[in-house]
C-alpha positions in Angstrom: 120.7 296.5 117.0 117.5 294.1 117.7 117.4 290.6 118.2 115.1 288.9 115.2 111.7 287.9 116.6 111.7 283.8 117.7 109.0 281.2 117.5 108.9 277.8 118.6 112.5 276.2 119.9 114.0 279.3 119.1 113.5 279.6 115.0 113.8 283.2 113.4 110.3 284.1 112.4 109.6 287.4 110.1 108.5 290.5 112.7 105.9 291.2 109.4 103.9 288.1 110.0 101.1 288.3 112.6 99.7 285.2 114.2 97.2 284.8 111.6 99.3 285.3 108.6 99.6 282.0 106.2 102.1 280.8 103.5 105.5 282.4 103.8 105.5 283.4 107.4 106.6 281.5 110.4 109.3 279.0 110.6 108.9 277.6 107.6 109.4 280.8 105.6 112.6 281.3 103.6 115.1 283.8 105.2 117.8 285.4 103.7 121.3 284.3 105.2 123.7 286.2 107.0 126.1 285.8 104.4 123.8 287.7 101.7 122.7 290.4 104.2 126.3 291.2 104.2 126.9 291.1 100.5 123.5 293.6 99.7 125.1 295.7 102.6 128.7 295.9 101.3 127.1 296.8 98.1 124.5 299.2 99.4 127.9 302.1 99.4 128.4 304.0 96.3 132.0 304.5 97.6 132.5 300.6 97.6 130.7 300.1 94.3 133.3 302.7 92.9 135.7 300.5 94.8 134.5 297.5 93.2 135.0 298.5 89.7 138.8 299.2 90.3 138.9 295.1 90.8 137.6 294.8 87.5 139.4 292.3 85.1 140.7 290.3 88.2 143.7 292.8 89.3 144.9 293.1 92.7 144.9 296.0 94.4 146.9 297.1 97.6 145.0 299.6 100.2 147.2 302.5 98.9 146.5 301.9 95.5 142.8 302.2 96.2 143.1 305.0 98.2 145.2 306.8 95.5 142.7 306.1 92.6 139.6 307.1 94.5 141.2 310.4 95.9 140.4 309.1 100.0 142.3 308.4 102.9 144.1 305.4 103.3 142.3 304.5 106.6 138.8 304.9 104.9 139.9 302.4 102.0 140.8 299.9 104.7 137.1 300.2 106.1 135.4 299.8 103.2 137.6 297.2 101.9 137.1 295.4 105.2 133.4 295.7 104.4 133.6 294.5 100.9 135.8 291.3 102.0 132.9 290.8 104.9 130.4 291.0 102.3 132.3 288.0 100.1 133.1 290.3 97.2 136.7 290.5 97.9 139.1 288.1 99.2 142.9 288.8 100.8 146.5 287.6 100.7 149.2 289.5 102.8 152.7 289.5 101.1 155.2 291.2 103.7 153.6 294.5 105.0 151.4 294.5 102.0 147.6 293.5 101.9 146.4 292.9 98.2 142.8 292.1 97.5 141.1 290.9 94.5 137.4 290.1 93.4 136.2 286.0 95.1 134.1 285.4 92.1 133.5 282.3 93.9 131.8 284.0 96.8 130.1 286.2 94.9 128.5 283.5 92.7 127.3 281.8 95.9 125.9 284.9 97.2 124.0 285.7 93.9 122.7 282.2 93.5 121.7 282.3 97.4 119.6 285.7 96.3 117.8 284.5 93.4 116.7 281.1 95.4 115.2 283.7 98.0 113.0 285.6 95.5 112.4 283.3 93.4 110.5 281.5 96.7 109.4 285.1 98.4 108.5 286.9 95.5 108.0 284.5 92.3 107.1 286.4 89.2 103.5 286.9 88.3 102.4 284.3 85.9 100.4 285.6 82.8 
């Protein structure tokens, strides 16, 4: 993985910005934070999208239950659930040897708010 380009004082700069680019480029440009990036990455997989649908209604499920319902191996389910948790879509709790997962609505709302703010700033709708 490549390191992001940095400007003065080590501030991340959009690699698509040239030295003569105006607004929207440089150290003051709005950036998508790491939490929102992980959120989008977690949603990018079709299998993870299907997995997330299993948690509708706020139910808690174990890795074994998720694997069984999707017809996948338990290690695969565990890896995919970890990505969903890292992306802020799920939270987990341990009860003995079992780990229970459920939707993390607070983290999802936070990520969606960050995405909305980013999109409004970087790509405002055309007026007209």
